[in-house]
PAPA-778918 format. One record per atom (N, C-alpha, C, O): residue number from 1; atom name; x negated, y negated, z. Coordinates in nm, 3 decimals, padded with zeros to 5 digits. Example, Ala and Ser with C-alpha at 12.3 -4.5 7.8 and 13.67 -1.06 7.14 Angstrom:
<atoms>
  resi  name       px       py       pz
     1     N  -01.319   00.569   00.780
     1    CA  -01.230   00.450   00.780
     1     C  -01.320   00.330   00.780
     1     O  -01.424   00.332   00.846
     2     N  -01.285   00.225   00.708
     2    CA  -01.367   00.106   00.714
     2     C  -01.290  -00.003   00.787
     2     O  -01.341  -00.114   00.804
</atoms>
This chain:
<atoms>
  resi  name       px       py       pz
     1     N  -00.844   03.906  -08.431
     1    CA  -00.774   04.024  -08.384
     1     C  -00.631   04.023  -08.437
     1     O  -00.563   03.921  -08.436
     2     N  -00.590   04.138  -08.482
     2    CA  -00.454   04.153  -08.530
     2     C  -00.358   04.138  -08.411
     2     O  -00.378   04.201  -08.307
     3     N  -00.256   04.057  -08.428
     3    CA  -00.158   04.037  -08.322
     3     C  -00.190   03.921  -08.231
     3     O  -00.112   03.890  -08.140
     4     N  -00.304   03.854  -08.253
     4    CA  -00.344   03.740  -08.169
     4     C  -00.236   03.634  -08.163
     4     O  -00.196   03.591  -08.055
     5     N  -00.188   03.591  -08.278
     5    CA  -00.088   03.483  -08.285
     5     C   00.040   03.524  -08.212
     5     O   00.100   03.442  -08.141
     6     N   00.082   03.647  -08.228
     6    CA   00.202   03.695  -08.160
     6     C   00.184   03.691  -08.009
     6     O   00.273   03.646  -07.936
     7     N   00.069   03.738  -07.960
     7    CA   00.044   03.739  -07.816
     7     C   00.043   03.597  -07.759
     7     O   00.100   03.573  -07.653
     8     N  -00.021   03.505  -07.830
     8    CA  -00.025   03.366  -07.784
     8     C   00.115   03.306  -07.784
     8     O   00.158   03.248  -07.684
     9     N   00.187   03.320  -07.894
     9    CA   00.322   03.263  -07.904
     9     C   00.415   03.320  -07.798
     9     O   00.496   03.248  -07.740
    10     N   00.404   03.449  -07.775
    10    CA   00.487   03.513  -07.673
    10     C   00.458   03.457  -07.534
    10     O   00.550   03.429  -07.458
    11     N   00.331   03.441  -07.502
    11    CA   00.294   03.386  -07.371
    11     C   00.338   03.241  -07.357
    11     O   00.385   03.201  -07.251
    12     N   00.324   03.162  -07.462
    12    CA   00.369   03.023  -07.458
    12     C   00.518   03.018  -07.426
    12     O   00.561   02.941  -07.339
    13     N   00.597   03.098  -07.495
    13    CA   00.742   03.099  -07.474
    13     C   00.778   03.144  -07.333
    13     O   00.862   03.082  -07.268
    14     N   00.717   03.249  -07.287
    14    CA   00.752   03.304  -07.155
    14     C   00.704   03.213  -07.042
    14     O   00.774   03.198  -06.942
    15     N   00.586   03.153  -07.055
    15    CA   00.536   03.062  -06.954
    15     C   00.623   02.937  -06.950
    15     O   00.656   02.887  -06.843
    16     N   00.661   02.887  -07.066
    16    CA   00.747   02.769  -07.072
    16     C   00.882   02.796  -07.007
    16     O   00.935   02.712  -06.934
    17     N   00.937   02.913  -07.032
    17    CA   01.066   02.949  -06.972
    17     C   01.053   02.960  -06.819
    17     O   01.139   02.910  -06.746
    18     N   00.948   03.025  -06.772
    18    CA   00.929   03.041  -06.628
    18     C   00.908   02.904  -06.560
    18     O   00.963   02.879  -06.453
    19     N   00.830   02.817  -06.623
    19    CA   00.804   02.686  -06.565
    19     C   00.931   02.600  -06.568
    19     O   00.957   02.525  -06.474
    20     N   01.009   02.611  -06.674
    20    CA   01.136   02.538  -06.681
    20     C   01.228   02.580  -06.568
    20     O   01.292   02.496  -06.505
    21     N   01.236   02.709  -06.543
    21    CA   01.320   02.759  -06.434
    21     C   01.268   02.712  -06.298
    21     O   01.347   02.673  -06.211
    22     N   01.137   02.715  -06.280
    22    CA   01.076   02.674  -06.152
    22     C   01.101   02.526  -06.124
    22     O   01.128   02.488  -06.010
    23     N   01.092   02.443  -06.228
    23    CA   01.102   02.298  -06.211
    23     C   01.241   02.242  -06.241
    23     O   01.264   02.122  -06.227
    24     N   01.333   02.328  -06.283
    24    CA   01.468   02.287  -06.323
    24     C   01.463   02.179  -06.431
    24     O   01.527   02.074  -06.421
    25     N   01.386   02.208  -06.535
    25    CA   01.375   02.120  -06.651
    25     C   01.406   02.202  -06.776
    25     O   01.418   02.324  -06.769
    26     N   01.419   02.135  -06.889
    26    CA   01.447   02.207  -07.013
    26     C   01.323   02.286  -07.057
    26     O   01.210   02.253  -07.022
    27     N   01.348   02.390  -07.134
    27    CA   01.237   02.469  -07.187
    27     C   01.151   02.383  -07.279
    27     O   01.028   02.396  -07.279
    28     N   01.213   02.295  -07.355
    28    CA   01.136   02.206  -07.442
    28     C   01.041   02.117  -07.362
    28     O   00.925   02.099  -07.399
    29     N   01.091   02.062  -07.251
    29    CA   01.007   01.977  -07.166
    29     C   00.894   02.059  -07.104
    29     O   00.779   02.014  -07.099
    30     N   00.927   02.178  -07.058
    30    CA   00.824   02.265  -06.999
    30     C   00.719   02.302  -07.103
    30     O   00.600   02.307  -07.072
    31     N   00.762   02.327  -07.225
    31    CA   00.668   02.363  -07.331
    31     C   00.575   02.246  -07.363
    31     O   00.456   02.266  -07.386
    32     N   00.628   02.125  -07.363
    32    CA   00.545   02.007  -07.387
    32     C   00.438   01.994  -07.279
    32     O   00.323   01.961  -07.308
    33     N   00.476   02.020  -07.156
    33    CA   00.381   02.013  -07.045
    33     C   00.274   02.121  -07.062
    33     O   00.154   02.094  -07.048
    34     N   00.317   02.242  -07.092
    34    CA   00.222   02.352  -07.108
    34     C   00.127   02.327  -07.225
    34     O   00.007   02.350  -07.213
    35     N   00.180   02.280  -07.336
    35    CA   00.097   02.256  -07.454
    35     C  -00.005   02.146  -07.429
    35     O  -00.109   02.142  -07.494
    36     N   00.022   02.057  -07.336
    36    CA  -00.072   01.952  -07.300
    36     C  -00.176   01.995  -07.197
    36     O  -00.259   01.913  -07.156
    37     N  -00.172   02.119  -07.155
    37    CA  -00.260   02.165  -07.047
    37     C  -00.391   02.225  -07.098
    37     O  -00.403   02.267  -07.213
    38     N  -00.488   02.227  -07.008
    38    CA  -00.615   02.293  -07.037
    38     C  -00.594   02.444  -07.051
    38     O  -00.661   02.510  -07.131
    39     N  -00.502   02.498  -06.972
    39    CA  -00.472   02.641  -06.981
    39     C  -00.428   02.677  -07.122
    39     O  -00.471   02.778  -07.176
    40     N  -00.342   02.594  -07.181
    40    CA  -00.299   02.618  -07.318
    40     C  -00.417   02.616  -07.415
    40     O  -00.428   02.702  -07.503
    41     N  -00.505   02.519  -07.399
    41    CA  -00.620   02.509  -07.489
    41     C  -00.707   02.634  -07.482
    41     O  -00.755   02.683  -07.585
    42     N  -00.728   02.685  -07.361
    42    CA  -00.808   02.807  -07.346
    42     C  -00.733   02.927  -07.403
    42     O  -00.792   03.011  -07.471
    43     N  -00.603   02.935  -07.376
    43    CA  -00.520   03.045  -07.428
    43     C  -00.520   03.045  -07.580
    43     O  -00.525   03.151  -07.642
    44     N  -00.516   02.928  -07.638
    44    CA  -00.504   02.915  -07.783
    44     C  -00.638   02.932  -07.856
    44     O  -00.641   02.933  -07.979
    45     N  -00.746   02.947  -07.782
    45    CA  -00.878   02.969  -07.841
    45     C  -00.907   03.118  -07.839
    45     O  -00.935   03.176  -07.734
    46     N  -00.901   03.179  -07.953
    46    CA  -00.917   03.325  -07.963
    46     C  -01.048   03.374  -07.903
    46     O  -01.055   03.485  -07.851
    47     N  -01.152   03.291  -07.909
    47    CA  -01.284   03.330  -07.859
    47     C  -01.286   03.354  -07.709
    47     O  -01.370   03.430  -07.660
    48     N  -01.196   03.290  -07.633
    48    CA  -01.197   03.304  -07.487
    48     C  -01.142   03.438  -07.441
    48     O  -01.179   03.487  -07.335
    49     N  -01.055   03.497  -07.520
    49    CA  -00.994   03.624  -07.483
    49     C  -00.882   03.611  -07.380
    49     O  -00.828   03.713  -07.335
    50     N  -00.847   03.489  -07.341
    50    CA  -00.742   03.472  -07.240
    50     C  -00.609   03.531  -07.287
    50     O  -00.530   03.577  -07.205
    51     N  -00.585   03.529  -07.415
    51    CA  -00.459   03.583  -07.469
    51     C  -00.443   03.732  -07.439
    51     O  -00.332   03.785  -07.448
    52     N  -00.552   03.800  -07.403
    52    CA  -00.546   03.943  -07.371
    52     C  -00.507   03.968  -07.225
    52     O  -00.473   04.081  -07.188
    53     N  -00.513   03.864  -07.143
    53    CA  -00.476   03.879  -07.001
    53     C  -00.325   03.894  -06.987
    53     O  -00.249   03.854  -07.075
    54     N  -00.283   03.951  -06.876
    54    CA  -00.141   03.966  -06.850
    54     C  -00.078   03.828  -06.830
    54     O  -00.145   03.733  -06.790
    55     N   00.049   03.819  -06.860
    55    CA   00.122   03.693  -06.852
    55     C   00.110   03.627  -06.716
    55     O   00.089   03.506  -06.707
    56     N   00.122   03.706  -06.610
    56    CA   00.118   03.650  -06.474
    56     C  -00.014   03.580  -06.445
    56     O  -00.017   03.477  -06.378
    57     N  -00.122   03.634  -06.495
    57    CA  -00.254   03.573  -06.474
    57     C  -00.260   03.436  -06.540
    57     O  -00.306   03.339  -06.479
    58     N  -00.213   03.427  -06.664
    58    CA  -00.216   03.300  -06.737
    58     C  -00.121   03.200  -06.671
    58     O  -00.155   03.083  -06.658
    59     N  -00.004   03.246  -06.630
    59    CA   00.094   03.158  -06.564
    59     C   00.036   03.105  -06.432
    59     O   00.048   02.986  -06.403
    60     N  -00.024   03.191  -06.354
    60    CA  -00.086   03.148  -06.228
    60     C  -00.198   03.046  -06.253
    60     O  -00.213   02.950  -06.178
    61     N  -00.274   03.069  -06.358
    61    CA  -00.380   02.974  -06.396
    61     C  -00.319   02.838  -06.428
    61     O  -00.371   02.734  -06.387
    62     N  -00.209   02.838  -06.502
    62    CA  -00.138   02.714  -06.536
    62     C  -00.084   02.645  -06.412
    62     O  -00.101   02.524  -06.396
    63     N  -00.019   02.721  -06.323
    63    CA   00.034   02.662  -06.200
    63     C  -00.077   02.600  -06.116
    63     O  -00.060   02.492  -06.060
    64     N  -00.189   02.668  -06.107
    64    CA  -00.303   02.615  -06.032
    64     C  -00.350   02.484  -06.095
    64     O  -00.379   02.387  -06.024
    65     N  -00.356   02.481  -06.224
    65    CA  -00.394   02.357  -06.294
    65     C  -00.296   02.244  -06.263
    65     O  -00.336   02.128  -06.247
    66     N  -00.168   02.276  -06.254
    66    CA  -00.065   02.177  -06.226
    66     C  -00.061   02.139  -06.077
    66     O   00.015   02.051  -06.037
    67     N  -00.145   02.207  -05.996
    67    CA  -00.149   02.178  -05.853
    67     C  -00.028   02.230  -05.779
    67     O   00.013   02.174  -05.678
    68     N   00.029   02.338  -05.829
    68    CA   00.150   02.394  -05.770
    68     C   00.120   02.525  -05.699
    68     O   00.026   02.597  -05.734
    69     N   00.201   02.553  -05.601
    69    CA   00.190   02.680  -05.529
    69     C   00.232   02.794  -05.622
    69     O   00.322   02.780  -05.704
    70     N   00.164   02.902  -05.605
    70    CA   00.197   03.022  -05.683
    70     C   00.298   03.102  -05.603
    70     O   00.276   03.132  -05.485
    71     N   00.410   03.137  -05.668
    71    CA   00.513   03.218  -05.602
    71     C   00.460   03.357  -05.576
    71     O   00.401   03.420  -05.664
    72     N   00.480   03.405  -05.458
    72    CA   00.433   03.539  -05.419
    72     C   00.548   03.639  -05.423
    72     O   00.539   03.745  -05.362
    73     N   00.656   03.607  -05.495
    73    CA   00.771   03.697  -05.500
    73     C   00.759   03.799  -05.607
    73     O   00.849   03.882  -05.623
</atoms>
């Protein structure tokens, strides 16, 4: 799909930024954590279609994987 790489890269950056803010860690550290996750592996596999989901859905999936509460704000 055209734009697949852009959608994935954009979600990686935004999820890493949100997680860094939530955990008060650097964006680089948050990105390393995200890239090591199962959520990242599914997101990065074009066949799954996860990259087409809204950012909040993917972020919530990641937080659940990390065993963290999902913010309801």
